[in-house]
VOGU-3710 file (C-alpha; in Angstrom, 3 decimals, decimal comma):
1> mvsflfpfqw> 84,965/56,704/-85,218  85,887/54,083/-88,296  83,752/51,386/-86,553  80,751/54,124/-85,764  80,436/54,673/-89,612  81,307/51,191/-90,821  77,030/50,515/-90,645  76,070/53,395/-92,265  78,502/53,097/-95,018  77,349/49,186/-95,262
11> yrslyakmqr> 73,791/50,418/-95,398  74,295/52,741/-97,985  76,001/50,570/-100,192  73,268/47,706/-99,657  71,127/50,760/-100,316  72,771/51,622/-103,612  73,059/47,622/-104,829  69,432/47,225/-104,361  68,342/50,243/-106,226  70,312/48,789/-109,094
21> spafplawli> 68,680/45,612/-108,750  64,994/46,350/-108,174  63,475/43,655/-109,624  65,073/42,053/-105,959  61,369/40,603/-103,941  62,158/41,998/-100,515  63,863/44,536/-101,757  61,587/47,165/-99,656  62,459/45,097/-96,043  65,899/44,664/-96,527
31> apapenlgfa> 67,374/47,417/-98,021  64,160/50,344/-97,558  64,318/54,090/-98,787  64,862/56,382/-95,753  62,060/57,706/-96,287  60,264/54,912/-96,263  61,852/53,987/-93,024  61,260/56,530/-91,757  57,574/57,178/-92,681  57,090/52,745/-91,118
41> lrttvaafia> 59,254/54,411/-87,592  57,020/57,621/-86,946  53,613/55,705/-87,568  54,814/52,482/-85,576  55,626/55,397/-82,448  52,452/57,048/-83,296  50,440/53,627/-82,868  51,772/52,907/-79,950  51,518/56,404/-78,158  48,372/56,326/-79,181
51> lslalwmemd> 47,448/52,824/-77,961  49,225/53,523/-74,457  47,012/56,737/-74,042  43,848/54,051/-74,575  45,633/51,728/-72,209  46,016/54,189/-69,947  42,349/55,666/-69,899  41,330/52,143/-69,608  39,259/52,324/-72,635  37,124/49,465/-73,135
61> spqwaamttw> 38,702/49,107/-76,945  41,915/50,534/-76,689  43,263/48,644/-79,962  40,976/50,800/-82,249  43,235/53,975/-81,044  46,044/52,376/-82,926  44,216/51,250/-86,180  43,145/54,560/-86,485  46,786/55,660/-86,512  47,393/52,801/-89,132
71> ivaqnsrgqs> 44,694/54,539/-91,288  45,157/57,716/-91,418  48,601/57,358/-92,397  49,306/57,992/-96,213  51,849/58,545/-98,574  51,671/62,234/-97,927  50,969/64,884/-95,092  48,458/66,133/-97,249  46,770/62,748/-97,993  47,054/62,319/-93,965
81> lskakwrlig> 45,140/65,591/-93,073  42,575/65,088/-95,477  41,855/61,293/-94,717  41,553/62,066/-90,945  39,611/65,021/-91,460  36,849/63,103/-93,058  37,120/60,372/-91,230  36,768/62,300/-88,361  33,063/63,930/-89,632  32,093/60,448/-91,185
91> tcigavagvt> 32,950/58,687/-87,484  30,604/61,875/-85,668  27,939/61,183/-88,189  28,197/57,948/-87,946  27,674/57,364/-83,958  24,762/59,561/-84,181  23,289/57,518/-86,400  23,931/54,117/-84,937  22,710/55,749/-81,508  19,635/56,763/-83,656
101> flaafpqepg> 18,967/53,471/-85,258  19,325/51,288/-82,187  17,263/53,673/-80,327  14,667/53,516/-83,069  14,452/49,710/-83,201  15,613/48,246/-80,157  15,155/44,213/-79,965  14,357/43,972/-83,346  16,745/42,538/-85,579  14,101/41,827/-88,317
111> lvfpflaiwa> 13,978/45,641/-88,624  17,130/46,502/-87,833  19,029/44,888/-90,476  16,669/46,083/-93,641  16,919/50,109/-92,371  20,428/49,518/-91,851  21,256/48,071/-95,412  19,145/50,755/-96,764  20,771/53,400/-95,019  24,556/51,622/-95,865
121> ggccaiatfl> 23,729/51,183/-98,937  22,407/54,986/-99,768  25,866/56,066/-97,883  28,091/53,836/-100,181  25,118/54,903/-103,705  26,294/58,894/-102,721  29,701/58,290/-102,403  30,071/57,083/-105,404  29,221/60,828/-106,855  32,259/62,119/-104,651
131> rnfrsyalvl> 36,033/61,967/-105,085  39,064/61,338/-103,024  38,479/61,432/-99,059  34,429/62,667/-99,434  33,757/59,732/-100,520  35,565/57,912/-97,831  33,539/60,132/-95,106  30,326/58,573/-96,795  31,511/55,319/-96,127  32,710/55,704/-93,211
141> isftttiivl> 29,517/56,946/-91,603  28,274/53,707/-93,282  30,009/51,076/-91,360  30,071/53,143/-88,467  26,463/52,940/-87,898  26,807/49,398/-88,334  29,446/48,959/-85,781  27,879/50,618/-83,342  25,057/49,322/-83,343  26,228/45,607/-83,998
151> naanqpdnvf> 28,032/45,835/-80,719  25,269/47,134/-78,889  22,799/44,836/-80,127  22,625/42,512/-76,966  23,282/45,761/-74,514  21,739/48,607/-76,121  21,118/50,137/-72,556  24,917/51,025/-73,548  24,452/52,293/-77,092  25,453/55,675/-76,222
161> mialsrttyi> 28,558/54,729/-74,069  29,202/52,590/-77,109  29,182/55,807/-79,998  31,272/57,326/-77,544  33,764/55,146/-76,686  34,477/54,420/-80,681  34,670/58,313/-81,437  36,875/59,164/-78,601  39,346/56,546/-79,795  39,342/57,623/-83,129
171> tlgivcesll> 39,777/60,824/-82,136  42,896/60,211/-79,794  44,234/57,928/-83,083  43,966/60,770/-85,475  45,651/63,399/-83,082  48,861/60,978/-82,182  49,341/60,399/-86,012  48,723/63,904/-86,710  50,596/65,381/-83,975  54,237/63,580/-84,628
181> aalfapnled> 53,338/63,289/-88,114  53,314/67,346/-88,365  56,861/67,152/-86,149  59,068/65,241/-88,913  57,608/67,296/-91,645  59,497/70,886/-91,830  58,609/72,604/-94,230  55,747/71,699/-95,274  54,638/73,978/-97,804  57,746/74,090/-99,522
191> vaeqkmrerl> 57,905/70,088/-99,819  54,101/70,865/-100,983  55,000/73,387/-103,997  58,277/71,264/-105,017  55,849/68,636/-105,609  53,293/70,231/-107,292  55,864/71,613/-109,976  56,962/68,600/-110,728  53,743/66,686/-111,388  53,366/69,535/-113,348
201> lsalqgacag> 56,658/69,224/-115,372  55,854/65,332/-115,745  52,404/66,553/-117,929  53,533/68,854/-119,759  56,822/67,129/-120,757  54,687/63,994/-121,561  52,542/66,653/-123,437  55,349/68,246/-125,679  56,741/64,466/-126,488  52,867/63,893/-127,675
211> vqgllrnqpd> 52,300/66,872/-129,078  55,406/66,806/-130,910  55,255/62,965/-132,310  51,343/64,135/-133,571  52,898/66,952/-135,855  55,334/64,627/-137,411  52,930/61,941/-138,130  55,003/59,333/-135,739  52,741/56,057/-134,681  54,150/56,819/-131,054
221> gllrsrallg> 52,974/60,577/-130,268  48,438/59,441/-130,464  49,403/56,092/-127,724  51,617/58,729/-125,730  48,549/61,320/-125,666  46,183/58,654/-124,818  48,393/57,532/-122,090  48,521/60,529/-120,739  45,119/61,965/-120,771  43,812/58,627/-118,840
231> sipsladqte> 46,365/59,887/-116,292  45,109/63,496/-116,075  42,309/62,540/-113,768  44,421/61,650/-111,172  46,861/63,871/-110,959  44,060/66,621/-110,975  42,962/64,442/-107,751  46,706/64,299/-106,098  46,830/68,565/-106,427  44,161/68,638/-103,600
241> fseiemgphn> 46,432/66,989/-101,286  49,412/69,653/-102,077  46,768/72,330/-101,964  46,203/71,110/-98,070  49,870/71,318/-97,208  50,187/74,790/-98,944  47,721/76,285/-97,314  44,812/77,946/-97,488  45,965/81,175/-98,612  46,635/80,993/-102,059
251> hagdharasl> 44,796/79,086/-105,492  48,032/77,196/-106,841  46,063/73,987/-106,793  43,257/75,787/-108,757  46,002/76,702/-111,159  47,166/73,302/-111,244  44,276/71,787/-111,950  43,335/74,875/-114,947  46,922/73,654/-115,822  46,618/70,594/-115,983
261> naiaaflarg> 42,861/70,770/-118,090  45,072/73,116/-120,629  47,556/70,367/-120,923  44,317/67,974/-121,825  42,928/70,669/-124,369  46,896/71,222/-125,558  46,505/67,492/-126,791  42,597/67,336/-128,228  43,901/70,614/-130,744  47,353/68,451/-131,696
271> itlrihmqaa> 44,858/65,527/-132,431  43,063/67,943/-134,069  45,874/69,531/-136,323  47,242/66,376/-136,714  43,986/65,625/-138,726  43,970/69,121/-141,216  47,670/68,075/-141,570  46,930/64,706/-143,076  43,692/66,116/-144,772  45,761/69,162/-146,378
281> apvppdfqqa> 49,289/67,058/-147,577  51,358/68,060/-148,694  51,002/71,200/-146,201  52,867/74,150/-147,577  56,477/74,715/-147,255  56,015/78,026/-145,070  53,694/75,912/-142,968  56,101/72,913/-142,767  58,849/75,515/-141,320  56,493/77,090/-138,903
291> iddicqlltt> 56,023/73,060/-137,480  59,452/71,950/-137,526  60,014/75,729/-135,034  57,260/74,401/-133,014  58,919/70,901/-132,443  61,891/71,735/-131,512  60,280/74,553/-128,914  58,566/71,531/-127,927  62,308/69,942/-127,354  63,655/72,218/-125,209
301> lpaelqqdst> 60,829/73,790/-123,024  61,122/70,466/-120,704  64,619/70,938/-120,213  64,027/74,623/-119,583  61,695/74,479/-117,278  63,477/72,197/-115,249  66,122/74,841/-114,635  66,074/76,789/-111,352  64,471/80,137/-113,091  61,521/78,246/-114,136
311> vtaamracaq> 59,560/81,052/-114,173  61,598/83,257/-116,122  62,012/80,182/-118,320  58,369/79,884/-118,700  57,795/83,648/-119,473  60,558/83,206/-122,398  58,885/80,765/-123,720  55,260/82,543/-123,320  56,987/85,404/-125,222  58,133/82,896/-127,897
321> iqhyrthsqq> 54,530/81,128/-128,350  53,051/84,343/-129,015  55,435/84,965/-131,249  54,634/82,188/-133,178  51,487/82,671/-132,797  51,304/86,247/-134,524  53,057/84,744/-137,312  50,270/81,981/-137,461  47,932/84,669/-137,360  50,100/86,985/-140,300
331> rgidrlirfq> 50,008/84,144/-142,408  46,708/83,140/-142,597  46,239/87,238/-143,465  48,553/86,839/-146,126  46,102/83,877/-147,438  43,831/85,598/-146,954  44,973/88,552/-149,087  46,033/86,626/-151,568  42,687/84,767/-151,608  40,929/87,657/-152,130
341> llqqqnqptt> 42,785/88,886/-155,237  42,359/85,696/-156,878  38,726/85,806/-156,104  38,309/89,217/-157,684  39,992/87,811/-160,698  37,488/84,470/-160,772  39,095/82,506/-163,140  38,785/78,854/-163,694  42,619/78,430/-163,324  42,921/79,956/-160,109
351> qqerhnlleg> 40,371/77,814/-158,289  43,155/74,787/-156,930  45,006/77,725/-155,504  42,272/79,407/-153,957  41,371/75,822/-152,564  45,209/75,517/-151,056  44,686/79,011/-150,165  41,623/78,369/-148,300  42,804/75,118/-146,645  45,892/76,674/-145,320
361> rilesalakl> 43,892/78,683/-143,745  42,456/75,964/-141,528  45,829/75,112/-140,838  46,814/78,104/-139,473  43,859/78,562/-137,196  43,754/74,584/-135,914  47,618/76,209/-135,169  46,883/79,118/-133,307  44,328/76,957/-131,463  47,196/74,252/-130,276
371> lmaldlvlkh> 49,619/77,354/-129,500  46,990/79,527/-127,513  45,995/76,126/-125,464  49,991/75,277/-124,581  50,214/79,096/-123,820  47,352/78,860/-121,416  49,202/75,685/-120,151  52,456/77,937/-119,200  50,507/80,587/-117,717  48,850/78,979/-115,114
381> yiatqepnrs> 51,983/77,336/-114,497  53,376/80,838/-113,558  50,369/81,530/-111,051  51,175/78,281/-109,715  54,992/79,285/-109,275  54,336/82,946/-108,611  51,110/82,827/-105,615  49,274/86,142/-105,063  47,082/86,600/-102,227  45,033/88,689/-104,284
391> dhfrfdrhpe> 44,318/86,193/-106,399  40,713/84,338/-106,355  40,849/82,065/-109,055  38,755/79,215/-108,782  38,656/75,521/-111,223  37,807/72,746/-109,998  36,751/69,322/-112,232  33,478/67,902/-111,789  33,243/64,017/-111,510  30,571/62,313/-113,638
401> kdvflaanng> 27,267/61,197/-111,545  26,901/57,890/-112,386  23,420/57,086/-111,219  23,835/53,326/-113,001  26,962/52,458/-110,988  26,194/54,684/-107,875  23,385/51,769/-107,799  25,038/49,149/-107,715  27,468/50,007/-105,123  24,545/50,462/-102,996
411> lrsaaaicag> 22,612/47,745/-103,616  25,862/44,953/-103,447  26,546/46,677/-99,885  22,823/46,815/-98,710  22,864/42,603/-99,827  26,150/41,934/-97,612  24,756/43,545/-94,745  21,410/41,754/-95,303  23,162/38,555/-95,537  25,690/38,837/-92,418
421> gllwevtawp> 23,338/40,046/-90,477  21,226/36,625/-91,714  24,093/34,614/-90,679  24,650/35,558/-87,201  20,630/35,232/-86,608  20,981/31,781/-88,005  23,728/30,620/-86,087  23,779/32,536/-82,975  27,343/32,385/-83,183  28,379/34,212/-79,844
431> dgstlamfva> 31,280/35,994/-82,425  28,556/36,411/-85,304  28,319/40,363/-84,808  32,077/40,354/-85,769  31,792/38,781/-88,395  28,822/40,801/-89,321  30,742/43,969/-88,658  33,579/43,167/-90,849  31,262/41,961/-93,886  29,789/45,853/-93,925
441> vtttrfssfe> 33,171/46,937/-93,284  35,045/45,515/-96,543  31,590/45,781/-98,492  31,460/49,350/-97,951  34,864/50,159/-97,798  34,882/49,102/-101,599  31,450/49,701/-102,514  32,411/52,471/-104,300  35,661/51,348/-106,497  34,901/49,997/-109,934
451> dpvhaasgff> 36,618/47,329/-109,330  35,390/46,261/-105,832  36,572/41,798/-106,362  40,291/43,234/-107,476  40,661/46,151/-104,542  39,457/43,927/-101,613  41,577/41,013/-102,420  44,483/42,921/-101,113  42,511/43,811/-98,198  41,840/39,869/-97,748
461> rgavwaavvs> 45,429/38,748/-97,768  46,252/41,438/-95,267  44,027/40,214/-92,768  45,566/36,730/-93,161  48,552/38,071/-92,754  47,559/39,758/-89,643  46,177/36,695/-88,143  49,379/34,420/-88,851  51,276/36,565/-87,259  48,644/37,560/-84,534
471> filsfvvlpq> 48,832/33,793/-83,440  52,461/33,584/-83,326  52,014/36,690/-80,914  49,275/35,970/-78,966  50,109/32,004/-78,313  54,084/32,122/-78,203  55,172/35,706/-77,353  52,718/37,797/-75,307  51,824/35,286/-72,751  54,905/35,214/-71,372
481> qaavetllas> 54,551/39,351/-70,479  52,857/41,163/-68,250  54,044/44,780/-68,981  52,860/47,727/-71,610  56,305/48,285/-72,289  56,945/44,575/-73,409  53,648/44,421/-75,355  54,546/47,289/-77,158  58,858/45,865/-77,678  56,358/42,731/-79,388
491> lffpmlvggl> 54,441/44,626/-81,423  57,718/46,913/-82,838  58,874/44,745/-85,283  56,363/43,064/-86,809  54,329/46,699/-87,154  57,881/48,222/-88,122  57,861/45,500/-91,649  53,950/46,407/-92,186  55,375/50,340/-92,154  58,061/49,234/-94,523
501> alrapgsiag> 55,388/47,387/-96,909  52,885/49,730/-97,003  55,450/52,383/-98,705  56,503/49,754/-101,433  56,216/49,714/-104,910  53,269/47,319/-106,746  49,856/45,895/-104,523  51,709/44,267/-102,030  50,440/47,990/-100,206  47,010/46,369/-100,524
511> taaaynnflp> 47,798/44,359/-98,502  49,946/45,781/-95,742  47,419/48,542/-95,640  44,617/45,414/-94,388  47,741/43,864/-91,988  48,795/47,171/-90,460  44,869/47,705/-89,354  43,749/44,596/-88,637  46,667/43,235/-86,090  46,281/45,521/-83,358
521> fmvgpanqsr> 42,563/43,760/-83,343  43,294/40,424/-83,824  46,020/40,930/-80,558  43,584/42,686/-78,957  45,764/44,259/-75,910  44,268/44,864/-72,929  44,989/46,519/-69,362  44,056/43,683/-67,325  44,676/40,472/-69,603  45,561/38,828/-72,904
531> mdeitwlntt> 44,101/36,848/-76,138  43,659/33,844/-74,660  43,094/30,254/-77,050  39,056/30,388/-77,055  38,753/34,393/-77,651  41,421/34,470/-80,370  39,793/31,069/-82,008  36,676/32,952/-82,253  37,243/36,885/-83,207  40,401/35,611/-85,734
541> pavvlgiglg> 38,135/33,805/-87,716  35,035/36,000/-87,931  37,481/38,692/-89,150  38,848/36,575/-91,410  35,431/35,246/-92,905  33,521/38,320/-92,891  35,961/40,183/-95,311  36,264/36,455/-97,263  31,935/37,045/-97,328  32,202/40,062/-97,899
551> iwvfrlvlpf> 34,617/39,391/-101,556  32,052/36,721/-102,098  29,117/38,770/-102,358  30,914/40,989/-104,371  31,499/38,307/-106,924  27,693/37,494/-106,601  25,674/40,583/-106,565  26,088/42,342/-109,564  29,806/41,300/-110,256  32,061/43,962/-112,053
561> daagerwrlr> 32,341/43,267/-115,286  35,407/44,828/-117,404  34,166/44,145/-120,770  30,498/45,223/-119,412  31,480/47,926/-118,247  33,614/49,137/-121,169  30,506/48,415/-123,430  28,578/50,457/-121,338  30,353/53,469/-120,848  30,395/53,423/-124,798
571> qkvvhdlrqm> 27,155/54,260/-125,104  27,020/56,836/-122,471  29,680/58,338/-125,233  27,495/57,753/-127,587  24,502/58,958/-126,008  26,375/62,407/-124,993  27,512/62,752/-129,046  24,297/62,351/-129,800  21,991/64,790/-127,489  25,190/67,134/-128,348
581> akgrltytsa> 24,010/67,212/-131,801  20,648/67,769/-130,488  21,504/70,742/-128,349  20,134/68,819/-125,505  23,553/68,678/-123,516  26,181/72,103/-123,100  29,303/71,774/-122,253  32,176/74,431/-122,786  35,293/72,626/-124,660  37,280/72,492/-120,966
591> qwiahsgnrl> 34,474/71,164/-119,529  33,985/68,819/-121,965  37,836/67,735/-122,547  37,882/67,091/-118,572  34,968/64,731/-119,109  36,283/63,045/-121,625  39,685/62,552/-119,908  37,555/60,772/-117,104  36,373/58,020/-119,676  39,667/57,565/-120,630
601> aqiirhagth> 40,762/57,388/-116,988  38,172/54,308/-116,662  39,217/52,552/-119,780  42,404/52,388/-118,520  41,685/51,115/-114,790  39,505/48,676/-116,484  42,323/47,372/-118,702  44,414/46,388/-115,309  47,996/46,208/-115,742  47,886/44,030/-119,302
611> pnalveayla> 45,998/46,086/-121,711  45,522/44,701/-125,047  44,340/45,598/-129,072  40,774/45,897/-127,917  41,467/48,322/-125,022  43,294/50,457/-127,669  40,790/50,522/-130,063  38,356/51,780/-127,534  40,716/54,155/-126,590  41,575/55,484/-129,643
621> gamsamtigl> 37,441/55,273/-130,309  37,269/57,443/-126,871  39,488/59,672/-128,028  37,763/60,221/-131,461  34,511/60,921/-129,356  36,558/63,667/-127,551  37,389/65,369/-130,462  33,857/64,869/-132,422  32,331/66,686/-129,299  34,472/69,115/-129,663
631> lilrlrnvms> 33,167/69,709/-133,361  30,135/69,688/-132,588  30,277/72,556/-129,918  32,331/73,901/-132,724  29,571/73,855/-134,975  26,609/74,846/-132,838  29,030/77,661/-132,332  29,025/78,386/-135,833  25,309/78,301/-136,078  24,905/80,851/-132,852
641> hqllsaaqmq> 26,302/83,622/-135,418  23,399/83,427/-137,775  25,794/84,484/-140,381  25,028/81,719/-142,602  22,889/81,446/-145,367  19,812/79,190/-145,097  20,859/76,267/-146,996  24,231/76,325/-145,731  22,432/76,536/-142,254  20,836/72,997/-143,777
651> qithvlatis> 23,685/71,349/-144,562  25,142/71,819/-140,843  22,047/70,847/-139,302  21,374/68,016/-141,611  25,136/66,608/-140,178  23,954/67,421/-136,727  20,293/65,404/-137,206  22,896/62,539/-138,620  24,743/62,420/-135,673  21,933/62,657/-133,522
661> qikgytqapa> 20,323/59,451/-134,963  23,168/57,068/-135,142  21,723/53,271/-134,593  24,292/50,658/-135,239  27,028/50,212/-137,512  26,555/53,532/-140,509  28,041/55,578/-142,392  25,778/58,447/-142,546  27,521/60,901/-140,548  30,609/60,968/-142,440
671> laaaqalhal> 28,341/60,876/-145,823  26,722/64,000/-144,416  29,847/65,349/-143,927  31,580/64,669/-147,186  28,104/66,392/-148,285  28,031/68,942/-146,147  31,938/70,158/-147,170  31,041/69,319/-150,914  28,338/72,162/-150,473  30,282/74,347/-148,386
681> lpaamgeknl> 33,851/74,538/-149,863  32,791/76,478/-153,531  30,334/79,063/-151,082  33,562/79,721/-148,945  35,644/79,870/-152,000  32,707/81,963/-153,406  32,319/84,329/-150,319  33,034/87,840/-150,125  32,054/89,027/-146,680  34,533/88,337/-144,316
691> sqqidlirai> 32,600/87,213/-141,458  30,687/84,953/-143,057  33,727/83,779/-145,254  35,521/82,811/-141,691  32,312/81,221/-140,288  32,044/79,373/-142,941  35,994/78,293/-142,686  35,600/76,931/-139,344  33,019/74,933/-140,143  34,668/73,805/-143,004
701> galevlrhef> 37,855/72,465/-140,633  35,197/70,827/-138,069  33,586/68,909/-141,115  37,030/67,642/-142,743  37,607/65,805/-139,068  34,362/64,974/-138,405  34,300/63,038/-141,939  37,865/61,243/-140,723  36,247/60,522/-137,025  33,384/58,816/-138,663
711> tthatfmdvt> 35,118/56,737/-141,353  37,639/55,285/-139,153  35,731/54,982/-136,133  32,453/53,945/-136,921  32,623/50,473/-135,531  33,301/52,388/-132,209  30,059/54,110/-132,583  27,270/51,051/-132,935  25,985/50,242/-129,697  24,200/47,812/-130,622
721> rrfhlsgmpd> 26,333/45,082/-130,521  29,754/44,349/-128,752  32,876/45,742/-129,935  34,723/43,249/-132,276  37,771/43,923/-133,853  38,922/42,219/-137,328  40,513/38,686/-136,292  39,974/38,852/-132,272  37,714/36,241/-130,917  33,842/36,676/-130,287
731> qlaa> 34,870/35,903/-126,496  37,378/39,059/-125,894  34,389/41,137/-127,934  33,858/43,750/-125,679
//
């Protein structure tokens, strides 16, 4: 018994040692995590089942069944199910389109390639507007069409059978992976709920720490807020996969996305309150005591929500937040009463006290909004933990439709397919269709990425590794074998290693994905034959060169430039602010916060793994633009009430007009906000109509923050030139 347990104990000891030394480069292979080993084993077996069935059915390209199994295998069941669904849809539509294209242009390569390029470019352009695997479906339509047309180019009479065959082995691979994954994924709904809970708690913990830092005026509070705001779009996208795993019977996913959006609003309100506190410093003692109490709540809240009775803790926190909101509103009313009493006296000696009371009401209003956002976070969180079948709540984040990026993606894909087709026609290489096919696969697959060269580099490395391993298998191992069983035995270890690498941390996962996908193709398993030297030396280099040519096209045709993209993004941000100030662009607060979060995420993605001072300045500018947008919406709302006098409305209109005319470096918006404050503050201190006074205070609070933001970030708002930081070389500016 002891000897039986020894290997397992040895493995546990080795795994624990590797966990303590995460920098060890091959820890993922020598001592993989049990869940990673299970994933690799499960997917390898699924690929073998799909390959065996394809060989038994005597399909013409059985390797595609095994390839599909690896393609749809993802880190979670929700991701796998979503990718399988959209891959099947994309394959079916692409198969129909492929048959149609070849029927429309028989024996006409001069027409088929340009029209194929237009079709693929259009699919890739539209894919830019979609999220997750919906985008992948459009991409799949384009390269499935290309694959069928190129495979059937020399045998157009068989195009229908080729399309049917491709659809069949894609379906076979999907079914095998799905069935085996379902067999080894018990309690799927419970696991999905747990992951969603952990995701929300992690975001809330970061938000609590960030806002606490903002309220205590700590430098890292703003940095934490930037990082978390940039990660929220990704977290919201991941929620979709948990939603699939939980099934369609509840709306927990909608509440989770709403909770994440409320977290973004919570952070935005924290930034605004911080600016108000700086403007009103020193803050009143009772307000400071309230801030200390709220910081204490933010310190203990994440730990309390980690307990088993998480809903009870959340409800208790909601009651406490409501208590703080009530006290904040009461303090605001007390200040209003004192303000009105002093207003009746109308003595010059009370002017400074009245001004302080006015600033205190602005602070209390900002604090109430902060607490309201946190309360909304917790209420949606509770709804995710206690789903109600009668709940019909819906919430979705609509991605921005970037026409410029879509056009670039479409043009790159079209140019690559034309280049691959031209190379095939000029060289008359027997395997030129394979090269053109993988040019299309590479360019369409990565066209919707913002930086396709970086994304496709791992794809190329994986293809090279697959070529090396397939060479060993095809020339050393497989020629000595004649049965399917020995073929599978030979492939077991190479595929298992690829599966483990697919779950490894870092950039190796992208390389492993391509390796797993291409290894079956390069080995070329068949019933009656094995890959010979001539076939391997024609096919495998065609695959590798096709992928390399696709990356080369990305470098030459409209290449990605991170600095240029940041500059374009800055121009879009300022353009949106100008349009909002003109009233031509309307958002709700939640929509604008989500929109701004997506742009922060773009800046972070462009920065890569080594952000510098310029990127940090861009993030600060983008967050400032988010705050300015919210304040423009507030001023628009105040004007819509029609309670202010014509002169007061004119002051606010002048501020908005100045923002709408931003051109180059200017302090005009800050000066206009300061002038409006100078005019509206005395009016608010003398206004006796309560409704008008409330609107004046809302406008004054917005103008205080606008003055600060436009003074601090005037350089960011200057979109006529590259963004410079003092002391930074011109070549690093963006």
